[in-house]
C-alpha positions as CSV (number, residue, x, y, z in Angstrom):
1,M,2.3,-7.6,-13.9
2,E,-1.2,-7.7,-15.3
3,R,-2.6,-4.7,-17.2
4,N,-6.2,-5.4,-16.4
5,H,-8.1,-2.7,-14.5
6,T,-10.3,-3.9,-11.7
7,K,-13.8,-2.5,-11.2
8,A,-13.8,0.2,-8.5
9,I,-15.1,-1.0,-5.2
10,N,-17.5,1.2,-3.3
11,V,-15.9,1.0,0.2
12,D,-18.6,3.2,1.8
13,L,-21.2,0.7,0.6
14,L,-19.2,-2.2,2.0
15,L,-19.0,-0.5,5.4
16,E,-22.7,0.3,5.2
17,Q,-23.6,-3.3,4.4
18,I,-21.5,-4.4,7.4
19,T,-23.1,-2.0,9.9
20,T,-26.7,-2.2,8.7
21,E,-27.0,-5.7,7.3
22,D,-24.4,-7.7,9.3
23,N,-23.1,-8.7,5.9
24,R,-20.2,-11.1,6.3
25,L,-19.3,-11.1,2.7
26,A,-18.9,-7.4,2.7
27,F,-16.8,-7.6,5.8
28,H,-14.5,-10.2,4.2
29,R,-14.2,-8.1,1.1
30,L,-13.3,-5.0,3.2
31,F,-10.7,-7.0,5.0
32,E,-9.2,-8.4,1.8
33,L,-9.0,-4.9,0.3
34,Y,-7.7,-2.9,3.2
35,Y,-5.8,-5.3,5.5
36,P,-2.5,-4.9,3.5
37,A,-3.0,-1.1,3.1
38,L,-3.6,-0.6,6.8
39,C,-0.6,-2.7,7.7
40,M,1.5,-0.4,5.5
41,Y,-0.1,2.6,7.1
42,A,0.5,1.2,10.6
43,K,4.3,1.1,9.7
44,R,4.3,4.8,10.4
45,F,3.7,4.2,14.0
46,I,4.9,0.6,14.8
47,T,8.2,-0.9,13.5
48,D,7.5,-4.5,14.3
49,K,5.7,-6.3,11.5
50,E,3.9,-8.9,13.6
51,T,2.7,-6.2,16.0
52,R,1.3,-4.1,13.1
53,E,-0.5,-7.1,11.7
54,D,-2.0,-7.9,15.1
55,I,-3.1,-4.3,15.5
56,V,-4.8,-4.2,12.1
57,Q,-6.5,-7.5,12.8
58,D,-7.8,-5.9,16.1
59,V,-9.1,-3.0,14.0
60,F,-11.2,-5.4,11.9
61,F,-12.3,-7.4,14.9
62,A,-13.5,-4.2,16.6
63,I,-15.4,-3.2,13.4
64,W,-17.2,-6.5,13.3
65,E,-17.9,-6.7,17.0
66,N,-19.2,-3.1,17.2
67,R,-20.8,-3.0,13.7
68,S,-24.3,-2.3,15.1
69,R,-23.0,0.8,17.0
70,I,-20.8,2.2,14.2
71,S,-21.9,5.5,12.7
72,V,-19.5,6.8,10.1
73,K,-19.7,10.6,9.5
74,T,-16.8,10.6,7.0
75,S,-15.7,8.3,4.2
76,A,-15.1,4.6,5.0
77,R,-11.4,5.1,4.1
78,S,-11.1,8.0,6.6
79,Y,-12.8,5.8,9.2
80,L,-10.5,2.9,8.6
81,V,-7.4,5.2,8.8
82,T,-8.6,6.8,12.0
83,C,-9.3,3.4,13.6
84,A,-5.8,2.1,12.6
85,R,-4.1,5.2,13.9
86,N,-6.0,5.1,17.2
87,H,-5.2,1.5,17.7
88,C,-1.6,2.1,17.0
89,L,-1.4,5.1,19.4
90,N,-3.2,3.1,22.1
91,Y,-0.7,0.3,21.7
92,L,2.2,2.8,22.0
93,Q,0.7,4.4,25.1
94,R,0.0,1.1,26.7
95,N,3.6,0.2,26.2
96,H,4.9,3.4,27.6
97,E,6.7,4.6,24.5
98,R,6.5,8.3,25.4
99,Y,8.7,9.4,22.5
100,Y,6.1,8.2,20.0
101,E,4.8,11.7,19.2
102,S,8.1,13.0,18.0
103,L,8.8,9.7,16.1
104,I,5.5,9.9,14.3
105,Q,6.0,13.5,13.3
106,E,9.4,12.6,11.8
107,Q,8.0,9.6,9.9
108,I,4.9,11.1,8.2
109,P,5.6,11.1,4.5
110,I,4.0,13.4,1.9
111,Y,1.3,10.8,0.9
112,A,0.1,10.7,4.5
113,E,-1.2,14.3,4.6
114,S,-4.7,13.1,3.8
115,S,-6.4,10.1,5.2
116,E,-8.1,9.7,1.8
117,E,-4.7,8.6,0.4
118,L,-4.7,5.1,1.7
119,Y,-4.0,2.8,-1.2
120,T,-5.1,-0.8,-1.8
121,W,-2.8,-3.2,-3.6
122,E,-4.8,-2.7,-6.8
123,E,-4.5,1.1,-6.6
124,L,-0.7,0.8,-6.0
125,Q,-0.4,-1.5,-9.1
126,T,-2.3,1.1,-11.1
127,L,0.0,3.9,-10.0
128,L,3.0,1.7,-10.9
129,R,1.5,0.8,-14.3
130,Q,0.9,4.5,-15.1
131,A,4.5,5.3,-14.1
132,L,5.9,2.4,-16.2
133,D,3.9,3.4,-19.2
134,K,5.7,6.8,-19.2
135,L,9.1,5.1,-19.5
136,P,10.9,4.6,-22.9
137,E,10.0,1.1,-24.0
138,N,13.6,-0.4,-23.7
139,Y,13.9,1.0,-20.1
140,R,10.4,-0.4,-19.2
141,L,11.1,-3.9,-20.7
142,A,14.5,-4.2,-18.9
143,F,12.9,-3.2,-15.6
144,E,9.9,-5.4,-16.0
145,K,11.9,-8.5,-17.1
146,N,14.2,-8.1,-14.1
147,R,11.8,-7.1,-11.4
148,F,8.6,-9.0,-12.4
149,E,9.9,-11.9,-14.4
150,N,13.0,-12.4,-12.1
151,K,15.4,-12.6,-15.1
152,N,19.0,-11.8,-14.7
153,Y,20.8,-9.3,-16.9
154,G,22.3,-12.0,-19.1
155,E,18.9,-13.5,-19.9
156,I,17.4,-10.1,-20.6
157,A,20.4,-9.1,-22.8
158,E,19.9,-12.3,-24.9
159,E,16.1,-11.7,-25.3
160,M,16.5,-8.0,-26.1
161,Q,19.6,-8.6,-28.3
162,I,21.7,-6.0,-26.4
163,S,24.7,-6.1,-24.1
164,I,24.5,-6.9,-20.4
165,R,25.9,-3.4,-19.7
166,T,23.1,-1.9,-21.8
167,V,20.5,-3.9,-19.8
168,E,22.0,-2.7,-16.6
169,R,22.0,0.9,-17.8
170,Y,18.3,0.6,-18.9
171,K,17.2,-0.9,-15.7
172,N,19.1,1.6,-13.6
173,K,17.7,4.5,-15.6
174,A,14.2,3.0,-15.3
175,T,14.6,2.8,-11.5
176,E,15.8,6.4,-11.3
177,L,12.8,7.6,-13.4
178,L,10.3,5.5,-11.4
179,K,11.7,6.9,-8.1
180,T,11.2,10.4,-9.4
181,E,7.7,9.7,-10.8
182,L,6.6,7.8,-7.6
183,K,8.4,10.1,-5.2
184,D,5.3,10.9,-3.1
185,Y,4.5,7.2,-2.8
186,L,8.1,5.9,-2.5
187,P,7.8,4.4,1.0
188,L,4.9,2.2,-0.2
189,F,7.1,0.7,-3.0
190,I,10.4,0.3,-1.1
191,G,11.1,-3.4,-0.6
192,W,8.6,-4.4,-3.3
193,L,10.1,-2.5,-6.2
194,F,13.4,-1.0,-5.2
């Protein structure tokens, strides 16, 4: 994983450039930044991956098609979250899934309390890097070599000059500590990290 920090993107400015200047480059940048994040967000409502991806593509299509009529009164992030949520709910209603309200209430994690807490891939990497930096060095190294370099315990043991059992213990302890440190964001990292 790279340690470089990317320059913060002004999402509000991107949306403004799209709505007032018909700026295609701004639209493509907004799509690149928020398509993955909105697909993860849509998972709260829609279980099928392809359906979620289609819905989020529809969100961006609607933004581009209606760009001259869009007037954002909140932040761009809040606007994107609201659009994604509304598209998901409309999909569920069209498909007669009447139990969706109770399902949604059961699935809303802590990090979903605020629509401002939609994370881009870069922001998730920053959260992870900060959590990894808090780990003891041996735990962090064992975890990173296993998860990011795809090395098995034997290879890591040889590199670190420790036993395989110690590598396993370090990696398990790192995972446990990361789950605690990232507990509010855990659903975002499941499948990618754990």
